[in-house]
SERO-4910 file (N, C-alpha, C, O; in steps of 0.05 Angstrom, whole numbers):
BEGIN
 pado doro    nc1    nc2    nc3   cac1   cac2   cac3    cc1    cc2    cc3    oc1    oc2    oc3
  Met    A     21   1396   1466     -2   1381   1457    -24   1380   1478    -47   1386   1473
  Ser    A    -16   1373   1503    -36   1371   1525    -48   1399   1531    -71   1401   1539
  Thr    A    -32   1420   1528    -41   1447   1533    -64   1455   1513    -84   1465   1522
  Val    A    -60   1449   1488    -80   1455   1468   -105   1438   1472   -127   1448   1470
  Arg    A   -101   1412   1479   -124   1395   1484   -140   1406   1508   -165   1406   1507
  Ser    A   -126   1414   1529   -139   1425   1552   -156   1449   1545   -178   1453   1555
  Ala    A   -144   1467   1529   -158   1491   1520   -183   1484   1504   -204   1497   1507
  Leu    A   -181   1463   1488   -204   1455   1472   -226   1445   1490   -250   1451   1486
  Cys    A   -219   1428   1509   -238   1417   1527   -253   1438   1544   -276   1435   1550
  Arg    A   -238   1459   1551   -251   1480   1567   -265   1501   1550   -277   1520   1561
  Gly    A   -265   1497   1524   -280   1515   1506   -267   1542   1502   -281   1561   1495
  Leu    A   -241   1544   1507   -228   1570   1505   -224   1579   1476   -219   1603   1472
  Leu    A   -227   1561   1457   -222   1569   1429   -248   1571   1414   -248   1571   1389
  Lys    A   -271   1574   1427   -296   1576   1414   -299   1599   1395   -314   1599   1376
  Arg    A   -284   1621   1400   -286   1645   1384   -269   1643   1358   -270   1660   1341
  Ile    A   -254   1621   1356   -237   1618   1333   -253   1608   1309   -268   1589   1312
  Leu    A   -250   1620   1286   -262   1610   1262   -252   1581   1258   -228   1576   1259
  Pro    A   -270   1562   1253   -262   1534   1251   -246   1528   1226   -255   1513   1208
  Arg    A   -222   1539   1224   -204   1534   1202   -176   1531   1214   -166   1550   1226
  Phe    A   -164   1508   1212   -139   1503   1226   -117   1496   1205   -121   1479   1188
  Thr    A    -95   1511   1207    -74   1508   1187    -48   1502   1201    -41   1514   1221
  Trp    A    -33   1482   1190     -7   1475   1201     14   1482   1180     12   1472   1157
  Gly    A     34   1498   1187     55   1506   1168     82   1496   1176     84   1478   1193
  Gly    A    103   1508   1165    130   1497   1170    133   1471   1156    128   1469   1132
  Glu    A    142   1451   1169    141   1424   1159    128   1406   1180    142   1391   1194
  Pro    A    102   1408   1182     87   1394   1203     88   1364   1202     83   1351   1222
  Leu    A     94   1353   1179     95   1323   1177    118   1311   1192    119   1287   1197
  Val    A    137   1328   1201    158   1319   1219    145   1310   1245    155   1292   1258
  Tyr    A    123   1322   1252    109   1317   1277     83   1301   1272     63   1306   1286
  Ile    A     83   1283   1253     59   1269   1245     47   1254   1269     22   1251   1270
  Lys    A     64   1244   1287     53   1229   1311     38   1248   1329     20   1239   1344
  Thr    A     44   1273   1329     29   1293   1344      5   1304   1328    -16   1309   1339
  Leu    A     10   1308   1302    -11   1319   1285    -36   1301   1283    -58   1311   1283
  Arg    A    -32   1275   1281    -55   1257   1278    -74   1260   1302    -98   1266   1297
  Pro    A    -66   1255   1327    -85   1257   1349    -97   1285   1352   -120   1289   1360
  Leu    A    -80   1306   1346    -90   1333   1349   -112   1338   1328   -133   1350   1335
  Ala    A   -108   1330   1304   -128   1334   1283   -154   1319   1289   -176   1329   1285
  His    A   -151   1295   1300   -175   1279   1307   -190   1292   1330   -215   1293   1330
  Ala    A   -175   1303   1349   -188   1317   1372   -203   1342   1362   -225   1348   1371
  Leu    A   -190   1357   1344   -203   1380   1332   -228   1373   1316   -248   1387   1317
  Arg    A   -226   1351   1301   -249   1342   1285   -273   1335   1303   -296   1341   1297
  Arg    A   -267   1322   1326   -289   1315   1344   -301   1340   1356   -325   1342   1359
  Lys    A   -284   1359   1363   -294   1384   1375   -308   1402   1355   -328   1415   1362
  Tyr    A   -297   1403   1331   -308   1421   1310   -312   1404   1285   -296   1404   1267
  Pro    A   -335   1389   1283   -339   1371   1260   -338   1385   1233   -331   1373   1213
  Ala    A   -345   1411   1232   -346   1425   1206   -320   1440   1201   -319   1455   1181
  Ala    A   -300   1437   1217   -275   1452   1214   -261   1445   1188   -263   1423   1178
  Gly    A   -247   1465   1177   -231   1461   1153   -202   1457   1162   -192   1472   1179
  Phe    A   -188   1438   1151   -160   1433   1157   -143   1438   1133   -150   1431   1110
  Ser    A   -120   1450   1137   -101   1453   1115    -73   1450   1126    -67   1456   1149
  Val    A    -55   1441   1109    -28   1436   1116     -9   1444   1094    -16   1441   1070
  Ile    A     14   1455   1101     34   1463   1081     58   1446   1085     69   1444   1107
  Thr    A     68   1433   1064     90   1414   1066    107   1416   1041     98   1424   1020
  Asn    A    133   1409   1044    149   1408   1020    147   1381   1005    159   1377    984
  Gly    A    131   1363   1017    126   1338   1003    146   1316   1008    142   1293    999
  Ser    A    168   1322   1021    190   1302   1024    183   1280   1043    196   1259   1041
  Leu    A    163   1283   1060    156   1263   1079    129   1249   1073    120   1232   1088
  Leu    A    118   1255   1050     93   1242   1042     98   1212   1035    119   1205   1025
  Asn    A     78   1196   1041     78   1168   1033     49   1160   1030     31   1175   1035
  Ala    A     44   1135   1022     17   1126   1016     -1   1128   1041    -24   1135   1039
  Asp    A     10   1121   1064     -6   1121   1089    -14   1150   1096    -37   1155   1103
  Ile    A      6   1168   1096      0   1196   1103    -19   1208   1082    -38   1223   1090
  Asn    A    -16   1202   1057    -34   1212   1036    -62   1203   1041    -81   1219   1039
  Gln    A    -66   1177   1048    -92   1167   1053   -105   1182   1077   -129   1189   1077
  Trp    A    -89   1186   1098    -99   1199   1122   -107   1228   1116   -128   1237   1124
  Leu    A    -90   1243   1101    -96   1270   1094   -122   1272   1078   -138   1290   1082
  Asp    A   -126   1253   1060   -150   1252   1044   -174   1245   1061   -194   1259   1059
  Asp    A   -172   1225   1078   -195   1217   1094   -203   1239   1114   -227   1242   1120
  Met    A   -184   1254   1123   -190   1276   1143   -199   1301   1130   -206   1321   1143
  Gly    A   -199   1302   1103   -209   1325   1089   -190   1349   1088   -198   1372   1085
  Phe    A   -164   1343   1091   -144   1364   1090   -142   1376   1062   -145   1363   1042
  Ser    A   -137   1402   1061   -127   1416   1037    -97   1418   1041    -87   1423   1063
  Val    A    -82   1413   1019    -53   1412   1022    -39   1431   1002    -46   1431    978
  Gly    A    -21   1447   1012     -4   1464    996     23   1452    995     36   1449   1016
  Ile    A     33   1445    972     60   1433    969     79   1455    961     78   1466    939
  Ser    A     98   1461    979    117   1482    974    138   1473    954    154   1455    960
  His    A    139   1485    931    159   1478    910    160   1501    891    139   1510    881
  Asp    A    184   1510    884    187   1533    867    190   1527    838    199   1543    822
  Gly    A    182   1502    830    184   1495    801    212   1496    791    230   1484    803
  Pro    A    217   1511    769    244   1512    758    264   1526    776    288   1525    771
  Gly    A    255   1539    797    273   1553    815    276   1539    842    286   1551    861
  Gln    A    268   1513    843    270   1499    868    298   1496    879    302   1495    903
  His    A    318   1496    862    346   1493    871    354   1515    890    373   1512    906
  Val    A    341   1538    888    348   1561    906    336   1555    933    349   1562    954
  Arg    A    313   1543    935    300   1537    960    315   1516    975    319   1518    999
  Gly    A    324   1495    961    338   1473    974    335   1447    958    329   1448    934
  Pro    A    340   1424    970    338   1398    956    310   1395    943    290   1404    954
  Asp    A    310   1382    920    285   1378    906    274   1350    910    287   1331    901
  Pro    A    252   1347    924    241   1321    929    232   1307    903    230   1282    903
  Leu    A    228   1322    882    220   1309    857    243   1294    844    239   1278    826
  Asp    A    268   1299    854    291   1284    843    292   1255    855    306   1238    844
  Asp    A    277   1250    876    275   1224    888    251   1209    878    228   1219    882
  Pro    A    254   1187    864    231   1173    851    208   1167    871    185   1170    864
  Glu    A    214   1158    895    193   1152    914    179   1177    924    154   1177    926
  Lys    A    193   1198    929    181   1223    938    164   1235    916    142   1246    920
  Arg    A    175   1234    892    160   1244    868    134   1229    865    113   1241    860
  Ala    A    135   1202    868    111   1186    865     90   1193    887     66   1194    881
  Ala    A    100   1197    911     82   1204    933     69   1231    929     45   1234    935
  Ile    A     84   1250    920     73   1277    914     51   1276    893     30   1288    895
  Leu    A     57   1261    871     38   1259    850     13   1243    858     -9   1248    849
  Asp    A     17   1223    875     -5   1207    885    -24   1225    901    -48   1224    898
  Leu    A    -12   1242    919    -29   1260    934    -43   1280    916    -67   1286    920
  Tyr    A    -29   1290    896    -42   1309    878    -66   1296    864    -87   1309    862
  Arg    A    -63   1272    855    -85   1259    840   -108   1252    859   -131   1252    850
  Arg    A   -103   1248    884   -124   1243    904   -141   1269    909   -165   1268    909
  Leu    A   -127   1291    912   -140   1315    922   -148   1335    900   -166   1351    904
  Ala    A   -135   1334    877   -141   1353    856   -170   1353    847   -181   1375    841
  Pro    A   -184   1330    844   -211   1331    835   -230   1348    852   -249   1359    843
  Asn    A   -223   1351    878   -239   1367    896   -226   1394    902   -234   1408    921
  Arg    A   -206   1401    886   -192   1427    889   -181   1431    917   -184   1452    929
  Arg    A   -169   1410    928   -158   1412    955   -128   1411    955   -116   1404    976
  Val    A   -115   1417    933    -86   1416    932    -76   1437    913    -88   1443    892
  Ser    A    -53   1448    919    -39   1467    902    -10   1464    905      0   1453    925
  Phe    A      5   1475    886     34   1477    890     39   1507    897     30   1525    883
  Asn    A     54   1511    918     60   1538    928     88   1546    919    107   1537    931
  Ala    A     89   1563    899    115   1570    887    121   1599    892    104   1617    888
  Met    A    145   1605    901    154   1632    906    173   1641    884    188   1625    872
  Leu    A    172   1667    878    191   1678    859    217   1686    874    216   1692    898
  Asn    A    239   1687    859    263   1699    870    279   1710    846    271   1706    823
  Arg    A    301   1722    851    315   1736    829    325   1717    807    330   1726    785
  Ala    A    326   1691    813    334   1671    793    310   1656    782    312   1637    767
  Asn    A    286   1664    790    261   1650    783    239   1670    780    220   1671    797
  Ile    A    240   1686    759    221   1709    757    198   1704    738    180   1721    736
  Ser    A    198   1681    725    177   1676    705    154   1660    716    158   1636    721
  Arg    A    131   1672    720    108   1657    728     99   1638    706     89   1616    712
  Ala    A    103   1645    681     95   1627    659    112   1602    660    101   1580    656
  Ala    A    138   1604    666    155   1580    668    146   1563    691    147   1538    689
  Ile    A    139   1575    713    130   1560    736    104   1545    730    101   1522    736
  Gln    A     85   1559    717     60   1547    710     64   1524    691     51   1503    694
  Gln    A     81   1527    671     86   1506    652    100   1482    666     95   1459    659
  Phe    A    117   1488    685    131   1466    699    111   1448    713    113   1423    710
  Phe    A     92   1459    727     73   1442    742     52   1430    723     41   1408    729
  Thr    A     46   1442    701     29   1430    681     42   1405    670     30   1384    667
  Asp    A     68   1407    664     83   1384    653     86   1362    675     84   1339    669
  Leu    A     90   1371    700     94   1351    721     69   1335    726     71   1310    728
  Thr    A     46   1347    727     21   1334    734      6   1323    710    -11   1306    713
  Gly    A     11   1335    687     -5   1328    664    -33   1341    665    -51   1333    650
  Asp    A    -36   1360    683    -62   1372    688    -61   1401    678    -48   1418    690
  Pro    A    -76   1407    656    -76   1435    646    -90   1455    664    -89   1479    659
  Gly    A   -103   1445    686   -116   1462    704   -102   1464    731   -114   1474    750
  Val    A    -78   1455    733    -64   1455    759    -62   1483    770    -56   1502    755
  Met    A    -67   1486    796    -67   1512    808    -40   1517    823    -30   1499    836
  Ile    A    -30   1541    820     -5   1548    833    -11   1571    853    -19   1593    844
  Ala    A     -7   1566    878    -11   1587    898     14   1604    901     35   1597    891
  Glu    A     11   1626    914     33   1646    918     41   1658    891     25   1674    880
  Gly    A     64   1652    880     73   1664    855     82   1693    859     80   1709    840
  Ala    A     92   1699    882    102   1726    888    129   1724    902    138   1702    909
  Phe    A    141   1746    907    167   1747    921    161   1745    951    141   1755    961
  Val    A    180   1733    965    179   1732    994    182   1761   1005    199   1776    995
  Asp    A    166   1768   1025    170   1794   1038    194   1792   1056    193   1783   1079
  Ala    A    217   1799   1045    243   1794   1058    246   1811   1084    240   1834   1084
  Tyr    A    255   1797   1105    260   1811   1130    287   1803   1142    293   1811   1165
  Asp    A    303   1787   1128    329   1779   1138    348   1778   1115    340   1779   1092
  Pro    A    374   1775   1120    394   1776   1099    390   1754   1077    394   1759   1054
  Gly    A    381   1730   1086    376   1709   1066    354   1716   1047    357   1712   1023
  Gly    A    332   1728   1057    310   1736   1039    318   1759   1022    311   1760    998
  Leu    A    333   1778   1033    341   1801   1017    360   1793    994    359   1805    973
  Ala    A    376   1772    998    394   1763    978    379   1751    954    390   1750    931
  Leu    A    355   1742    958    339   1730    936    320   1750    924    305   1744    905
  Ser    A    319   1775    935    302   1796    924    315   1810    901    339   1808    897
  Leu    A    298   1823    885    308   1838    862    323   1863    870    315   1877    889
  Ser    A    344   1869    856    357   1895    859    341   1915    843    324   1907    827
  Ser    A    346   1940    848    331   1961    833    336   1959    803    318   1965    787
  Asp    A    360   1950    795    366   1947    767    351   1924    754    345   1924    730
  Glu    A    344   1903    770    330   1880    760    300   1883    760    286   1869    746
  Ala    A    290   1903    775    261   1906    778    247   1912    751    226   1902    746
  His    A    260   1929    734    248   1937    709    245   1912    691    224   1909    678
  Ser    A    265   1896    689    263   1872    673    241   1853    683    227   1841    667
  Phe    A    239   1851    709    218   1834    720    190   1844    713    173   1829    705
  Arg    A    186   1870    716    160   1882    710    152   1877    681    129   1871    675
  Arg    A    172   1880    663    166   1875    635    158   1846    630    139   1841    615
  Thr    A    173   1828    642    166   1799    639    139   1793    651    123   1779    639
  Ala    A    134   1804    675    108   1798    689     85   1808    673     65   1794    669
  Phe    A     86   1833    663     63   1844    648     59   1829    622     36   1825    614
  Gln    A     80   1821    609     78   1807    584     64   1780    589     46   1772    573
  Glu    A     72   1765    609     60   1739    615     31   1742    623     15   1725    616
  Ile    A     24   1762    638     -3   1767    646    -21   1773    621    -42   1762    618
  Arg    A    -11   1791    604    -26   1798    580    -30   1774    562    -51   1771    549
  Gln    A    -10   1757    560    -12   1733    542    -27   1710    555    -31   1689    542
  Gly    A    -36   1713    580    -51   1692    593    -34   1668    601    -44   1646    604
  Lys    A     -8   1672    604     10   1649    610     14   1645    640     28   1627    648
  Ala    A      1   1662    656      3   1659    685    -24   1660    698    -28   1669    720
  Asp    A    -44   1650    683    -72   1653    692    -79   1633    714   -101   1635    725
  Arg    A    -62   1614    720    -67   1596    742    -48   1600    766    -46   1583    784
  Val    A    -35   1623    766    -17   1631    788    -31   1652    805    -36   1674    795
  Ser    A    -38   1645    829    -54   1663    845    -41   1690    850    -56   1710    852
  Gly    A    -15   1691    852     -1   1716    856     -6   1737    835     -5   1761    840
  Ala    A    -13   1728    811    -20   1746    789    -50   1748    785    -61   1770    785
  Arg    A    -63   1725    783    -92   1724    777   -108   1738    798   -125   1756    792
  Asp    A   -104   1731    823   -121   1742    845   -116   1772    849   -135   1786    855
  Arg    A    -91   1780    846    -86   1809    851    -97   1826    829   -108   1848    834
  Val    A    -95   1816    804   -106   1831    782   -137   1833    785   -149   1854    782
  Ala    A   -149   1810    792   -178   1810    795   -187   1828    818   -207   1842    816
  Ser    A   -172   1828    840   -178   1844    863   -177   1874    856   -194   1890    864
  Phe    A   -156   1881    841   -152   1910    834   -174   1919    815   -186   1940    818
  Val    A   -180   1902    795   -202   1909    776   -228   1912    790   -244   1931    785
  Asn    A   -234   1893    808   -259   1894    823   -261   1918    842   -282   1929    847
  Ser    A   -238   1926    852   -238   1950    870   -246   1975    855   -259   1993    866
  Ile    A   -239   1976    829   -247   1999    812   -276   1995    803   -292   2014    804
  Arg    A   -282   1971    794   -309   1966    783   -331   1970    804   -352   1981    799
  Leu    A   -325   1961    829   -345   1962    850   -341   1987    868   -355   1991    887
  Gln    A   -320   2003    861   -314   2027    877   -310   2020    906   -322   2032    924
  Arg    A   -295   1999    911   -291   1989    938   -274   2008    954   -252   2015    945
  Pro    A   -282   2017    977   -266   2036    993   -242   2022   1006   -242   1998   1010
  Ala    A   -222   2038   1012   -198   2027   1025   -205   2014   1051   -191   1996   1060
  Ser    A   -226   2024   1064   -233   2013   1091   -241   1983   1089   -242   1970   1110
  Ser    A   -246   1973   1065   -254   1945   1062   -229   1927   1059   -232   1903   1059
  Val    A   -205   1939   1057   -181   1923   1052   -169   1914   1079   -161   1930   1096
  Ala    A   -168   1888   1082   -155   1876   1106   -125   1874   1101   -116   1876   1079
  Gln    A   -110   1870   1123    -82   1866   1120    -76   1841   1103    -91   1822   1104
  Lys    A    -55   1842   1087    -49   1821   1068    -48   1793   1081    -59   1774   1070
  Cys    A    -36   1791   1105    -33   1765   1118    -59   1755   1129    -61   1731   1135
  Gly    A    -79   1772   1133   -104   1764   1144   -105   1762   1175   -126   1755   1186
  Met    A    -82   1767   1188    -81   1764   1217    -95   1787   1232    -96   1787   1256
  Asp    A   -105   1807   1217   -119   1828   1230   -149   1822   1234   -164   1837   1246
  His    A   -158   1799   1223   -185   1790   1226   -190   1783   1255   -173   1770   1268
  Thr    A   -213   1791   1266   -218   1785   1294   -222   1755   1300   -220   1746   1322
  Asp    A   -227   1739   1279   -230   1711   1282   -206   1695   1273   -209   1671   1267
  Ser    A   -183   1707   1270   -158   1693   1262   -139   1694   1285   -136   1714   1299
  Ile    A   -127   1671   1290   -107   1669   1312    -87   1648   1305    -93   1627   1294
  Ala    A    -62   1653   1313    -40   1633   1309    -32   1623   1336    -25   1638   1354
  Val    A    -32   1596   1339    -27   1584   1365     -7   1561   1360    -10   1546   1341
  Asp    A     13   1558   1378     30   1535   1377     20   1513   1395      0   1516   1408
  Leu    A     34   1490   1395     24   1467   1411     26   1471   1441     15   1454   1456
  Arg    A     39   1491   1450     40   1497   1478     19   1518   1486     18   1527   1509
  Gly    A      2   1525   1467    -19   1544   1473    -11   1573   1472    -27   1591   1478
  Asn    A     14   1578   1463     23   1606   1460      9   1619   1436      8   1607   1414
  Val    A     -1   1643   1439    -13   1658   1417     10   1674   1404     24   1688   1418
  Leu    A     12   1673   1378     35   1685   1363     25   1707   1345      2   1709   1337
  Thr    A     44   1724   1337     38   1744   1317     26   1732   1292      5   1741   1282
  Cys    A     38   1711   1282     28   1696   1259     42   1669   1258     58   1663   1275
  Gln    A     34   1652   1239     45   1625   1237     74   1624   1229     86   1602   1230
  Asn    A     85   1646   1220    113   1646   1210    134   1652   1231    157   1653   1225
  Val    A    125   1655   1256    144   1662   1277    140   1642   1301    120   1628   1302
  Ser    A    159   1643   1319    158   1625   1343    155   1642   1368    158   1667   1367
  Ala    A    148   1629   1390    144   1643   1415    170   1655   1425    170   1673   1442
  Gln    A    193   1644   1416    219   1653   1425    230   1676   1408    250   1689   1416
  Ser    A    217   1682   1386    228   1703   1368    219   1731   1376    199   1734   1390
  Thr    A    233   1751   1366    228   1778   1373    223   1795   1348    237   1791   1328
  Ala    A    204   1812   1348    198   1830   1326    218   1852   1323    233   1857   1343
  Pro    A    220   1865   1300    240   1887   1297    237   1909   1317    256   1923   1323
  Asn    A    213   1913   1328    209   1934   1348    217   1925   1376    213   1940   1395
  Gly    A    227   1901   1379    237   1891   1405    216   1876   1421    222   1865   1442
  Glu    A    191   1875   1411    170   1861   1425    171   1831   1419    179   1823   1397
  Ser    A    163   1815   1438    163   1786   1434    140   1778   1415    118   1790   1416
  His    A    144   1758   1398    123   1749   1380    103   1731   1396     83   1723   1385
  Arg    A    109   1725   1421     90   1712   1438     72   1734   1450     81   1749   1467
  Ile    A     47   1735   1440     30   1758   1448      8   1750   1467    -10   1765   1473
  Gly    A     11   1726   1478     -9   1717   1498    -11   1687   1499      6   1673   1488
  His    A    -32   1677   1512    -36   1648   1516    -66   1642   1514    -82   1658   1521
  Val    A    -72   1618   1504   -100   1611   1500   -115   1609   1527   -140   1610   1527
  Ser    A   -101   1607   1549   -114   1605   1575   -125   1633   1584   -140   1635   1603
  Asp    A   -116   1654   1570   -125   1681   1577   -127   1698   1552   -111   1716   1547
  Leu    A   -146   1691   1535   -149   1704   1509   -156   1734   1512   -149   1750   1495
  Gly    A   -168   1741   1535   -174   1769   1539   -150   1787   1542   -152   1811   1538
  Ser    A   -127   1775   1548   -103   1791   1552    -85   1791   1527    -64   1804   1527
  Val    A    -93   1776   1506    -77   1775   1482    -77   1803   1469    -98   1815   1465
  Ala    A    -53   1813   1463    -51   1840   1451    -29   1840   1430     -6   1831   1436
  Leu    A    -34   1850   1407    -15   1850   1385      0   1876   1385    -11   1898   1381
  Arg    A     26   1874   1391     44   1898   1391     68   1895   1373     87   1909   1374
  Thr    A     66   1875   1355     89   1868   1339     86   1875   1309    104   1868   1293
  Ser    A     65   1888   1302     62   1896   1274     46   1921   1273     32   1929   1292
  Thr    A     47   1935   1250     33   1960   1246     14   1957   1223     22   1953   1200
  His    A    -12   1960   1228    -32   1958   1207    -29   1981   1187    -20   2002   1195
  Trp    A    -36   1975   1162    -32   1996   1141    -47   2022   1148    -38   2043   1139
  Thr    A    -69   2020   1162    -84   2044   1169    -68   2063   1188    -75   2086   1191
  Lys    A    -48   2052   1201    -32   2067   1220     -6   2078   1208     11   2090   1222
  Arg    A     -2   2073   1182     22   2083   1168     16   2108   1152     -7   2112   1143
  Glu    A     35   2125   1149     31   2151   1137     23   2149   1107      5   2163   1098
  Asp    A     37   2132   1092     34   2132   1063     12   2112   1053      0   2117   1032
  Cys    A      8   2090   1067    -10   2069   1057    -38   2079   1050    -48   2072   1029
  Pro    A    -52   2094   1068    -79   2102   1062    -83   2117   1036   -105   2117   1025
  Lys    A    -62   2131   1026    -65   2146   1001    -51   2133    977    -48   2146    957
  Cys    A    -43   2108    980    -29   2094    959    -49   2083    938    -69   2071    946
  Pro    A    -45   2088    912    -64   2079    891    -65   2049    888    -84   2039    876
  Val    A    -46   2034    897    -46   2005    894    -49   1991    921    -41   1968    924
  Leu    A    -61   2004    940    -66   1992    966    -82   1966    964    -77   1947    978
  His    A   -101   1965    945   -118   1942    942   -102   1917    932   -111   1895    936
  Ile    A    -79   1922    920    -61   1900    911    -42   1892    934    -39   1869    940
  Cys    A    -29   1912    945     -9   1907    966    -21   1898    992    -10   1880   1005
  Lys    A    -43   1910   1000    -57   1905   1025    -38   1909   1049    -40   1894   1069
  Gly    A    -22   1929   1047     -5   1935   1070     20   1919   1072     36   1923   1090
***
């Protein structure tokens, strides 16, 4: 915490786009998050804040603070497939009430979504969309993600489709998209729109950024110790498949930060000539 504050005071993060996101389960560290967010707000009054939470630690006080600070919130919940992810906070009356309270506070300003992932036991985006419509009573509820996890470990691979299951999923997915039953799931809506626009506007492949967005020159992932990371999904102690550390530098020396833990799609043999590059984005 003190490391990041020191960097802020010395102006080392001036090149960062003023958008700060906390992932994982940041509400575990609410005592750290509060002063950090206030310090960032003072330093960058126009900054955008967002947080991703499973909702299990929400309460009236935290909801009020998130609202007052202008946070956008993504609530991680897989709808009818939540049992695969883990315990369901909606089964607890108090947690359910807190989640719905936050939704009602932030939804009018479009600052909240439910982030639902697909898995082999949860392949229907239409069912996910209907689940959250029923939960909130809001026919315009937005569902972020709506895609499969990019599996990189045995746990993720176990939830991925087998080759035999892929055909059934494609049939279900196309049917739901054609029928407009997944029109509020970003994993379907945004990708279809992006692909259509790439054809309509004849958008060149050179305009396609990496899917995760971490190839943008103004995007950076930093932990509370000031370590610069490959992305927000890894820690400074973890190692990439190529053997390189996911700690790629420190905010005290941004000039030395170098990404050696991923390969951009432009550097792969098949990606540049792939007809669906605009959907996959590497």
